[in-house]
C-alpha positions in Angstrom: 0.0 0.0 0.0 1.1 3.5 -0.6 1.7 6.1 2.1 -1.6 7.7 1.1 -3.6 4.5 1.5 -6.4 3.9 4.0 -3.8 2.3 6.4 -2.1 5.9 6.8 -5.2 7.8 7.8 -6.1 8.6 11.3 -9.0 7.2 13.4 -11.3 10.2 12.9 -10.9 10.0 9.1 -11.5 6.4 9.1 -14.6 6.7 11.3 -15.9 9.4 9.1 -15.0 7.4 6.1 -16.9 4.5 7.2 -20.0 6.8 8.1 -20.0 8.2 4.7 -19.7 4.7 3.0 -22.5 3.4 5.1 -24.7 6.5 4.1 -23.8 5.6 0.3 -24.6 1.9 0.8 -28.1 3.0 2.3 -28.6 4.8 -1.1 -27.5 2.0 -3.2 -24.2 3.4 -4.1 -21.0 1.4 -3.8 -17.6 2.7 -2.9 -14.4 1.4 -4.8 -11.0 2.6 -3.8 -8.3 3.0 -6.8 -5.4 2.3 -4.4 -6.6 -0.1 -1.9 -8.4 -3.6 -2.5 -11.7 -2.2 -1.1 -14.9 -2.4 -3.3 -18.1 -2.3 -1.2 -20.1 -4.1 -4.1 -18.3 -7.3 -3.1 -18.3 -9.0 0.3 -14.5 -9.0 0.4 -14.4 -5.3 0.1 -16.9 -4.8 2.8 -14.8 -7.1 4.9 -11.6 -5.2 4.3 -13.3 -2.0 5.1 -14.7 -3.5 8.3 -11.4 -4.9 9.5 -9.7 -1.5 8.7 -12.4 0.3 11.0 -11.8 -2.4 13.7 -7.9 -1.9 13.6 -8.2 1.9 13.6 -10.5 1.8 16.7 -8.1 -0.7 18.4 -5.3 1.7 17.7 -7.1 4.6 18.9 -8.0 2.7 22.2 -4.2 1.6 22.7 -3.1 5.2 22.4 -5.6 6.4 24.8 -4.6 3.5 27.3 -1.0 4.5 27.1 -1.7 8.1 27.4 -3.5 7.6 30.6 -0.8 5.2 31.9 1.9 7.8 31.0 -0.1 10.4 33.0 -0.6 8.3 35.9 3.0 7.4 35.9 3.9 11.2 35.9 1.4 11.9 38.6 3.3 9.2 40.9 6.5 10.9 40.1 5.0 14.1 41.4 4.7 15.7 38.0 1.5 17.7 36.9 0.1 17.0 33.4 0.0 19.6 30.8 2.0 22.6 29.4 3.6 24.3 32.4 3.3 27.7 30.7 -0.4 27.2 30.3 -1.3 25.8 33.7 -2.2 29.2 35.1 -3.9 30.1 31.8 -2.1 33.4 31.1 -4.1 35.3 28.3 -1.0 36.1 26.2 0.2 32.4 26.3 -3.1 31.2 25.2 -3.4 33.7 22.4 0.1 32.6 21.3 -0.7 28.9 21.2 -4.1 29.5 19.6 -2.5 31.6 16.7 0.5 29.0 16.3 -2.3 26.3 15.9 -4.5 28.2 13.4 -1.1 28.9 11.4 -0.1 25.4 11.3 -3.6 24.2 10.3 -3.8 26.7 7.4 -0.2 25.7 6.2 -1.2 22.2 6.4 -4.4 22.9 4.5 -2.6 24.9 1.8 0.1 22.3 1.4 -2.4 19.5 0.9 -4.6 21.4 -1.3 -3.3 19.8 -4.5 -4.5 16.4 -3.2 -7.9 17.2 -2.5 -8.9 20.1 -4.9 -9.7 19.4 -8.5 -7.0 20.3 -11.2 -7.0 24.2 -11.8 -9.0 24.7 -8.6 -6.1 25.6 -6.6 -5.0 28.4 -9.0 -8.5 29.7 -9.2 -9.1 29.7 -5.3 -5.8 31.5 -4.4 -2.8 32.5 -6.3 -0.7 31.2 -3.4 -2.2 27.9 -3.9 -1.4 28.0 -7.4 2.3 28.8 -6.9 2.7 26.0 -4.4 1.1 23.6 -6.9 3.4 24.8 -9.7 6.5 24.4 -7.4 5.5 21.0 -6.1 
């Protein structure tokens, strides 16, 4: 499988994908992946999709379990969870973190636009997107 296959997407994306595919199935529409062996018109494709969903759910549960164990271990050593600079909730620190998150999100969105926008749409939507697409 390629790095852009279903195996590389995160739990929220997989759960959303499963919900969308279920909605399509209710409407009599089948889903077929170009890169992965998933074709919901066939029993094997539905099985593959369900296994993928189960593995993603297991992975999410394991991550949550490890996170909780790490927090408990840190508490046992006398450490407090969270970012020390944000514990007292100073407005300037919260504003700085919020601004950095928004910038990172937009940078990632712009960088990935060529993968989810139709050809030519990135240029029409924003000259900056078109320049990034041309330079990619």
